Structure formats: structure tokens, C-alpha cells
N, C-alpha and C positions, 0 to 999 in steps of 0.2 A: 503492501500500499505505501504511497506515495504522502508526502510530510503533508501536502496541500489536498490530500483527498480528504473529507471529514470522515470520523468512525464510524463504520459500518457500511461504508458503501464504498466500491472499487472492490478489491480482492475480498476474499471473505478472511475472516482470522481465525485462526487453532476455537478460541471459544465460541467462534458463530457455527461451525462444523458439528459440535458438540450436541446433541439429544437437547430437548430444554428439562425432560424429567430426571438425565443423569446430572447436568449441572444444577436444578431442585434440590436432588438426591444429594449429591454432593455438599450442597450447600448447609443442608440439615444435619448430613452427617457428620461434617463438621464444628458444627456448634458447641458439644461438647466434646473432652475425651473420652466419656462413655459411649457417646456415640459412633467418635470414629472408630473406637476398642472393638466394639459388635461388629459393627461394617465388617471392620478386615477379619473377624473372626470367622463369621458368618460365609464371607467370599473364598478365607483359604477353604475352610469346610468344604463350598461348592467345588471346590479345584482338588481337596487332596483326598475328599471321600469316593467319586466314583472308582471302583475296583477294589475297596480297599477290604471289602469284606469276601470279594467273591474268584480277585487274581492269585495262584497260586504264590509259594515264595518264589520270588522274581529270581535272585542268582544263589551261587552254593553257600554264601556267606551267611545270607538271612535265615535259610533252611537249617544250617549248624546252629548257627544263635540260637533258634528255637529249641531245635533237637536237647541242647546243650542246660536249657532253663528247662524244657520240661523233665529232664535226668534231675536237675535239681533241686527240684518239687519234688519226684521221686519218692529217691533216696533222702529228704532231706538235708542235704551236708549242701551249704550255700556259701562253701569256703573253697574246696578243691573243685572247679570250674570242670567237667571233662563232656567231651564232645563222642560217644560211643566210648572207647576207653582211652581215650587220646588227650593229656593235662590241653587245659584252653589256660595259661597263664599270661599271655603273651597279650590277649585281651582284654580292657576295661572291665571289669569287674560290674559298674554301674548299672551299664544297661542290663546283664541278666538279672541283678538285684530287682529293676523296676519292674523287667517284666515278670519276673515272677510275681511281683506285687500285683500285678495287671492281671496276669491270670489265677491267683487265688481271690481276689473279688470278684473276677468273672466266677466262677465254681464257687462260690458264695452265692449267686444270684442262678445261676442257667443249671449249676450242675458240673458232673465232672465229665461232661462234653468238651467244657469250654480248653481244657487241656490239645483237643484235638484241632482249634478251632484256629487258625491263621490270626484273625484278626483281634483275639485278644494278645499276643505279641507283638501286633503295631501299635496299640495304646500309646505306648510311651514315645515311639518315636513320632507319631501323629501329633501327640500336645507339644515336645519339643519342637516342630516343624511351627506350631501355630505359635509356639513365645518367640519363634524367632520371626514371626509374621512383625508380630508385636515388637518385639525389642530394634527391629529396622523403623517403624514408624517412631519410635522414640526417640532414634538417632538423628530419624531426618528431622525431626520437630526445632531441633540445633541450629538447621542451614534455613528453612523452609517455613511457611505456616502451617497450619495445621491442615487446613485443605490440600495443600501442596503436597503434604507428608501422607496421605490417605493415597 
């Protein structure tokens, strides 16, 4: 847009290309931090949940982490982490503990079938991904407005 042209005429500005409902929605979401965080969590869930329950383990590491956690729950040994008979002491222990908490909580609700459902092993990773989205938002607030951070 040339400097001599009035705003809103001539070439389209990036703001005029966005649909009105999107603009109003962003304005409403950026009114408070709570709304902004809620919107980001909802968008993250829409992005992360497809296939969460139905997609089989994607790579061999996911299956090994899940199996090792399952063995932890079966043996009750939360210190010596093993995949079959092989020790897994080079891997961070926290993910095994978080997965075991998730599966144990799911067992209390759904029963023993929780141990064979991959989705319950994925819950800590889902929560961490949502946490990363919210952390990115919080860091972006240092540089841009709330609306820009969304």
C-alpha cells in the first residue's frame, strides 16, 4: 500500500484478509490470560488428540518405554527399570514413573485393561506437549502483546 493511499483501500492488508469471526475470536480470547490459555489448550487438544487412542506405537522406543513401564507395574520394582531382561538405566527414569502413575490411575477407573491401552501411557507426553504450548505463550508475552502471543 502506498503512503498516499488511505487505510483500507488499495492492496489488502494482512488484517483485512482474516475472517471477521477469527478476528473477533482472537480479540475475545486475548481479553484475559485465562481465556488465552483456554484457547491454546483447546487448539492443542484438537491438534494432538487425533489418533491418540487409535494409532499404534509409532516407533520402537515408544513400545519399549511402554513395555518397561508395564513391567514396572507388574513387578512393583520402580527402581530397576527393565525391558524384558535388559536393564534400561541409560534412559531418564521420570517418564517411566509418570507413565506408571498414569496407568495406575487409569486402572483405578477402567480396570486392568488400562495396562494394554497405549493411550494411558501417552498421557504424560500429552500433558507435557500442552505445557510446552503454554510455556511458549508465556515466553512470547515478553516480546509481543497477548493477542500476538496467542
